[in-house]
C-alpha positions as CSV (number, residue, x, y, z in Angstrom):
1,S,146.8,185.3,84.3
2,K,146.8,185.0,80.6
3,R,149.8,182.7,80.7
4,E,148.1,180.2,83.0
5,I,145.0,180.2,80.8
6,K,147.2,179.5,77.8
7,M,149.0,176.7,79.6
8,R,145.7,175.1,80.5
9,K,144.6,175.1,76.8
10,L,147.9,173.5,75.8
11,D,147.6,170.8,78.5
12,S,146.2,167.8,76.5
13,T,146.0,165.5,79.5
14,K,143.0,167.3,81.0
15,V,139.6,166.5,79.5
16,Q,137.1,169.2,79.4
17,P,133.7,168.3,80.8
18,L,130.8,167.7,78.4
19,K,128.0,170.2,78.2
20,S,125.7,167.9,79.9
21,E,128.1,167.4,82.8
22,R,128.5,171.1,83.2
23,L,124.7,171.5,83.2
24,L,124.3,168.9,85.9
25,H,127.3,170.2,87.9
26,I,128.9,166.8,88.0
27,Q,132.4,168.2,88.5
28,D,131.2,170.1,91.6
29,H,130.1,167.1,93.7
30,D,131.5,163.8,94.9
31,F,129.2,161.2,93.5
32,A,131.0,158.4,95.3
33,L,128.7,159.2,98.3
34,R,125.0,158.5,98.2
35,P,122.5,161.4,98.1
36,G,121.8,162.7,101.6
37,F,124.9,161.0,103.1
38,G,124.8,161.1,106.9
39,G,121.0,161.6,107.0
40,S,118.0,159.4,106.6
41,P,118.1,156.5,104.2
42,I,117.5,157.4,100.5
43,P,114.3,155.8,99.2
44,V,114.7,154.0,95.8
45,G,111.5,152.9,94.1
46,I,111.5,149.9,91.8
47,D,109.2,148.8,89.0
48,V,109.7,145.8,86.7
49,Q,108.3,144.8,83.3
50,V,108.8,141.2,82.5
51,E,109.4,140.8,78.8
52,S,109.8,137.0,78.7
53,I,110.5,133.9,80.6
54,D,113.0,132.2,78.4
55,S,113.4,128.8,80.0
56,I,112.6,126.6,83.0
57,S,115.2,123.9,83.7
58,E,114.2,121.0,86.1
59,V,117.7,119.5,85.9
60,D,119.5,122.7,86.9
61,M,116.6,124.0,89.1
62,D,116.7,127.5,87.6
63,F,114.8,129.8,85.3
64,T,115.9,132.5,82.8
65,M,114.0,135.8,82.6
66,T,114.4,138.9,80.5
67,L,113.0,142.1,82.1
68,Y,113.1,145.9,82.2
69,L,114.4,147.0,85.6
70,R,113.6,150.7,86.5
71,H,114.9,152.7,89.5
72,Y,113.5,155.9,90.8
73,W,115.2,158.2,93.3
74,K,116.0,161.8,93.9
75,D,119.5,163.3,93.9
76,E,119.4,167.1,94.4
77,R,123.0,167.3,93.2
78,L,121.7,166.7,89.7
79,S,119.0,169.4,89.7
80,F,119.3,172.0,87.0
81,R,117.5,175.1,85.7
82,S,114.9,174.6,82.9
83,N,112.5,177.2,81.6
84,K,110.2,174.5,80.1
85,N,110.6,172.1,83.0
86,K,111.7,169.3,80.6
87,S,113.8,166.3,81.6
88,M,117.0,165.3,80.0
89,T,117.7,161.8,78.7
90,F,121.2,160.2,78.6
91,D,122.7,156.9,77.6
92,G,125.0,154.6,79.6
93,R,128.1,156.9,79.3
94,L,126.9,159.1,82.1
95,I,126.2,156.3,84.5
96,K,129.8,155.8,85.5
97,K,130.1,159.5,86.6
98,I,127.1,159.7,89.0
99,W,125.7,157.7,91.9
100,V,123.3,154.9,91.1
101,P,121.7,152.2,93.3
102,D,123.7,149.0,93.5
103,V,120.8,146.6,93.1
104,F,121.7,142.9,92.4
105,F,119.7,139.7,92.0
106,V,119.9,137.3,95.0
107,H,120.5,133.6,94.1
108,S,121.3,134.6,90.5
109,K,123.7,132.3,88.5
110,R,124.4,134.6,85.6
111,S,123.0,137.8,84.2
112,F,123.9,140.5,81.6
113,I,122.8,143.8,80.3
114,H,121.9,143.7,76.6
115,D,124.3,145.6,74.4
116,T,122.9,145.4,70.9
117,T,123.2,147.7,69.2
118,V,124.4,149.7,72.2
119,E,124.0,149.1,75.9
120,N,120.3,149.0,76.8
121,I,120.7,151.7,79.5
122,M,118.6,154.8,79.9
123,L,119.1,157.7,82.3
124,R,116.5,160.4,82.6
125,V,117.1,163.4,84.9
126,Y,114.4,165.9,85.8
127,P,115.0,169.6,86.8
128,D,114.2,169.0,90.5
129,G,116.8,166.1,90.7
130,N,114.5,163.1,90.3
131,V,116.1,160.4,88.3
132,L,114.8,157.4,86.3
133,F,117.4,154.7,85.6
134,S,116.3,151.9,83.3
135,L,118.1,148.6,82.3
136,R,117.2,145.7,80.0
137,I,118.5,142.6,81.7
138,T,118.5,138.8,81.2
139,V,119.0,136.9,84.4
140,S,119.2,133.2,85.4
141,A,118.3,132.5,89.0
142,M,117.7,129.5,91.2
143,C,114.3,128.2,91.8
144,F,113.9,125.7,94.6
145,M,111.6,123.1,93.0
146,D,109.7,120.2,94.7
147,F,109.2,117.3,92.3
148,S,107.2,115.0,94.6
149,R,104.1,115.6,92.5
150,F,105.9,115.7,89.1
151,P,104.5,115.9,86.4
152,L,101.3,117.0,88.1
153,D,103.2,119.7,90.1
154,T,102.9,123.4,90.6
155,Q,106.2,125.3,91.1
156,N,106.6,128.6,93.0
157,C,109.6,130.6,91.8
158,S,110.8,134.1,92.7
159,L,113.4,136.6,91.6
160,E,114.8,138.6,94.5
161,L,116.3,142.1,94.3
162,E,118.5,143.7,97.0
163,S,121.1,146.4,97.5
164,Y,124.6,144.9,97.8
165,A,126.4,147.6,99.8
166,Y,123.7,149.8,101.4
167,N,121.7,148.3,104.3
168,E,118.4,149.7,105.5
169,D,120.2,152.6,107.3
170,D,121.4,154.0,104.0
171,L,119.0,152.8,101.3
172,M,115.3,151.8,101.4
173,L,114.1,149.7,98.5
174,Y,110.3,149.7,97.8
175,W,107.9,149.0,95.0
176,K,107.2,152.3,93.2
177,R,103.5,151.6,92.6
178,G,102.7,148.8,95.0
179,N,101.3,145.7,93.3
180,K,101.0,147.6,90.0
181,S,104.8,147.9,90.0
182,L,105.1,144.5,88.3
183,S,103.8,144.2,84.8
184,T,104.1,141.4,82.2
185,D,103.9,141.0,78.5
186,E,100.5,139.6,77.4
187,H,102.2,137.1,75.0
188,I,104.3,135.3,77.6
189,S,104.0,131.6,77.2
190,L,106.0,128.5,78.0
191,S,106.0,125.1,76.3
192,Q,105.5,123.0,79.5
193,F,104.1,125.5,82.0
194,F,101.1,127.7,82.4
195,I,101.7,130.9,84.3
196,E,99.0,131.1,86.9
197,E,100.1,134.2,88.8
198,F,102.6,137.1,88.9
199,S,102.9,139.1,92.2
200,A,105.2,141.5,93.9
201,S,106.2,141.4,97.6
202,S,108.8,142.8,99.9
203,G,110.7,141.8,103.0
204,L,113.9,142.1,105.0
205,A,117.1,140.0,104.8
206,F,119.6,139.7,107.7
207,Y,123.4,139.2,107.4
208,S,125.3,138.7,110.6
209,S,128.2,140.8,109.4
210,T,126.5,143.8,107.7
211,G,122.9,144.0,109.2
212,W,119.4,144.2,107.7
213,Y,118.7,144.8,104.0
214,N,115.5,145.6,102.1
215,R,114.6,142.9,99.7
216,L,112.0,142.8,96.9
217,F,110.4,139.7,95.4
218,I,109.0,138.9,92.0
219,N,106.9,135.8,92.6
220,F,105.3,133.7,89.9
221,V,103.4,130.4,90.0
222,L,103.9,127.8,87.3
223,R,101.6,124.9,86.7
224,R,102.9,122.2,84.4
225,H,101.0,121.1,81.3
226,I,100.2,117.4,81.7
227,F,99.3,116.5,78.1
228,F,102.9,116.1,77.0
229,F,103.6,113.6,79.7
230,L,100.4,111.7,79.0
231,L,101.6,111.2,75.4
232,Q,105.2,110.4,76.3
233,S,104.9,108.4,79.5
234,Y,101.5,107.6,80.8
235,F,99.7,106.3,77.6
236,P,102.7,104.1,76.6
237,A,102.8,102.6,80.1
238,M,99.1,101.9,80.0
239,L,99.4,100.2,76.6
240,M,102.3,98.0,77.8
241,V,100.4,96.9,80.8
242,M,97.3,96.0,78.7
243,L,99.6,94.3,76.1
244,S,100.9,92.1,78.9
245,W,97.4,90.9,79.5
246,V,97.2,89.3,76.1
247,S,99.4,86.6,77.5
248,F,96.4,85.3,79.6
249,W,94.5,84.5,76.4
250,I,97.3,82.6,74.7
251,D,97.4,78.8,75.2
252,R,99.4,77.8,78.2
253,R,101.6,75.4,76.2
254,A,102.6,78.1,73.7
255,V,105.8,78.8,75.6
256,P,107.7,80.9,73.0
257,A,104.7,83.2,72.4
258,R,104.0,84.0,76.0
259,V,107.6,84.3,77.1
260,S,108.5,86.6,74.2
261,L,105.5,88.8,74.9
262,G,106.4,89.1,78.6
263,I,110.1,89.9,78.0
264,T,109.1,92.5,75.3
265,T,106.7,94.4,77.6
266,V,109.2,94.3,80.5
267,L,112.0,95.8,78.3
268,T,109.7,98.4,76.9
269,M,108.6,99.5,80.3
270,S,112.3,99.8,81.4
271,T,113.0,102.0,78.3
272,I,110.1,104.3,79.2
273,M,111.3,104.6,82.8
274,T,114.9,105.3,81.7
275,G,113.8,108.1,79.4
276,V,111.8,109.9,82.1
277,S,114.6,109.6,84.6
278,A,117.2,111.0,82.1
279,S,115.4,114.3,81.9
280,M,114.9,114.8,85.6
281,P,117.3,115.8,88.5
282,Q,118.6,112.9,90.6
283,V,116.4,113.7,93.7
284,S,116.4,111.4,96.7
285,Y,112.6,111.2,97.0
286,I,109.9,109.5,95.0
287,K,108.1,111.4,92.3
288,A,104.5,110.9,91.2
289,V,105.5,109.6,87.8
290,D,107.8,107.1,89.5
291,V,104.8,105.7,91.4
292,Y,102.9,105.2,88.2
293,L,105.7,103.8,86.1
294,W,106.9,101.4,88.8
295,T,103.4,100.2,89.5
296,S,102.9,99.6,85.8
297,F,106.2,97.8,85.6
298,L,105.1,95.6,88.5
299,F,101.9,94.6,86.7
300,V,104.0,93.7,83.6
301,F,106.5,91.7,85.7
302,L,103.7,89.9,87.5
303,S,102.2,88.8,84.2
304,V,105.5,87.1,83.4
305,I,105.6,85.5,86.9
306,E,101.9,84.4,86.3
307,Y,102.9,82.4,83.3
308,A,105.8,80.9,85.1
309,A,103.4,79.6,87.7
310,V,100.9,78.4,85.1
311,N,103.6,76.5,83.2
312,Y,105.0,74.9,86.3
313,L,101.5,73.9,87.7
314,T,100.5,72.5,84.3
315,T,103.5,70.3,84.1
316,I,102.9,68.9,87.6
317,E,99.2,68.4,86.8
318,E,99.9,66.4,83.6
319,R,102.5,64.2,85.4
320,K,100.0,63.4,88.1
321,Q,97.3,62.5,85.6
322,L,99.7,60.3,83.7
323,K,100.8,58.5,86.8
324,K,97.2,57.8,87.8
325,K,96.6,56.1,84.5
326,G,99.8,54.2,84.7
327,K,101.3,56.0,81.7
328,A,104.0,58.0,83.4
329,S,106.3,55.0,83.6
330,G,107.7,52.9,80.8
331,M,109.9,53.7,77.8
332,Y,106.9,54.1,75.4
333,S,105.1,56.8,77.4
334,I,104.3,60.0,75.6
335,D,103.0,63.3,76.7
336,A,100.7,65.8,74.9
337,V,103.5,68.0,73.6
338,Q,105.3,65.0,72.0
339,A,102.1,63.7,70.5
340,M,101.4,67.0,68.9
341,A,104.9,66.9,67.4
342,F,104.2,63.5,65.9
343,D,100.9,63.9,64.2
344,G,100.4,67.7,64.2
345,C,97.2,67.6,66.3
346,F,96.6,69.2,69.6
347,H,96.1,66.7,72.5
348,D,94.6,67.7,75.8
349,T,95.5,66.0,79.0
350,D,92.1,64.5,79.2
351,V,92.6,62.7,75.9
352,D,93.6,59.1,76.1
353,M,97.3,59.1,75.1
354,D,98.2,55.4,75.4
355,L,100.7,54.2,72.9
356,P,98.7,51.2,71.4
357,A,95.9,53.5,70.5
358,F,98.3,56.0,69.1
359,S,100.1,53.4,67.1
360,E,96.9,51.9,65.7
361,R,95.8,55.4,64.7
362,C,99.0,56.1,62.9
363,E,98.9,52.7,61.1
364,E,95.3,53.3,60.1
365,I,96.1,56.7,58.7
366,E,99.1,55.4,56.8
367,T,97.0,52.5,55.2
368,R,94.2,54.8,54.1
369,A,96.7,57.3,52.7
370,H,98.3,54.5,50.5
371,A,95.0,53.2,49.5
372,A,93.3,56.4,48.6
373,G,96.2,58.2,47.0
374,V,97.4,61.7,47.2
375,S,94.0,63.3,46.6
376,N,92.5,61.5,49.7
377,V,95.4,62.7,51.8
378,D,94.8,66.2,50.8
379,T,91.1,65.8,51.5
380,T,91.9,64.5,55.0
381,R,94.1,67.4,55.8
382,I,91.5,69.9,54.6
383,K,88.8,68.3,56.8
384,R,91.2,68.2,59.8
385,K,92.0,71.9,59.4
386,R,88.3,72.7,59.2
387,S,87.5,70.8,62.3
388,L,90.4,72.4,64.1
389,K,89.2,75.9,63.1
390,G,85.7,75.1,64.3
391,N,87.0,74.0,67.7
392,V,89.6,76.7,68.3
393,G,87.4,78.5,70.8
394,R,86.5,75.3,72.6
395,I,90.1,74.2,72.8
396,I,91.3,77.5,74.1
397,L,88.7,77.6,76.8
398,Q,89.2,74.0,77.8
399,N,92.9,74.1,77.9
400,N,93.5,77.3,79.9
401,H,94.7,77.0,83.5
402,V,92.5,78.3,86.3
403,I,95.1,80.9,87.1
404,D,94.8,82.4,83.6
405,T,91.0,82.5,84.1
406,Y,91.3,84.5,87.3
407,S,94.1,86.7,85.9
408,R,91.9,87.9,83.1
409,I,89.6,89.5,85.7
410,I,91.9,90.4,88.6
411,F,94.7,92.2,86.7
412,P,92.5,94.6,84.8
413,S,90.3,95.2,87.9
414,V,93.2,96.0,90.2
415,Y,94.9,98.3,87.5
416,I,91.7,100.3,87.1
417,V,91.4,100.7,90.8
418,F,95.0,101.9,91.0
419,N,94.4,104.5,88.2
420,F,91.3,105.7,89.9
421,F,93.2,106.4,93.2
422,Y,96.3,107.7,91.5
423,W,94.6,110.4,89.5
424,G,92.3,111.2,92.3
425,L,95.2,111.7,94.7
426,Y,97.5,113.8,92.5
427,M,95.1,115.8,90.3
């Protein structure tokens, strides 16, 4: 009646359907149910365009990806008449009033739909009821990584899509165009990885409580760039090992020089190892970089132990030689180091170091110095320096322990062999 019509117009609590909703007959159907409810499962096609891979985290073992996710299905309840057979495009406001697939990302940690300047959602409906539903999403998902070959490793990660509520009896997920359903931006690049492959695959997932579900996989293979780690870890470790070999060419009695060099290289290697470990997850197995750094650390540590052995054996050898000559006993005995402290000259163990000769030499020098004056003393010092410079090479060769001689050959040779096998095994 006219009165009822008038009352409806005056009732402000009822919202009149939009023109698009009237055209799609949304008010005439219950969209809480899937299309074809009670019949065969509804096929939902998927295609994905990867816009970017934003980050790869070794510590958290995850990756972040931004992509366009598109769904294709047919819902005859949304069919409409169109003389020109053109589709209609809507934004996200209509999504809440119709049925859409409930696809989610398996093993995802966090995800969101971009909403600048508005929600990045697009719905396109065709006259025959075919629907295209597109989203722009950023998702962070787990990637189970194996670091046993780090940093010479290759990681296989995947992003998995699945319906949350509808199992295979109600919904069938499939790739819309097979392997061509997955496309990537040509300009995708990562700082530490090279993307070797992108591929799409499908499978089934079983849950004991709800049954079997269709699952789609976006697989990609990442190979790590090695040059960064060569500069930050491998080259410094090589240089520290070679620097520790300098100790073999320093005189065996130069205790401060050799000990300081050994301690410095050991501490530097410890710093390099700590820096690498800080940027990695605390895994319970040995990584490839650990093998290299710990072996390099062992070489540096052995160079310090080598000098400890040289110094100890040198002391024993000198004592034995002095005892044989009868100079080890008595209050006037003097060793090579003390003699060098007295007259400033280097004394080998083979040089006769008896006290009378030493005293006569000192008295002779003192007498000549008083007789000749200051100029003669300066001349004597200049000659002594020149003779010392000319005999530096001979002194170094004559006064090195046999362990130093062998170490100059053995340490570099073994380290070269180790590098050869290491790079041949992991590359």
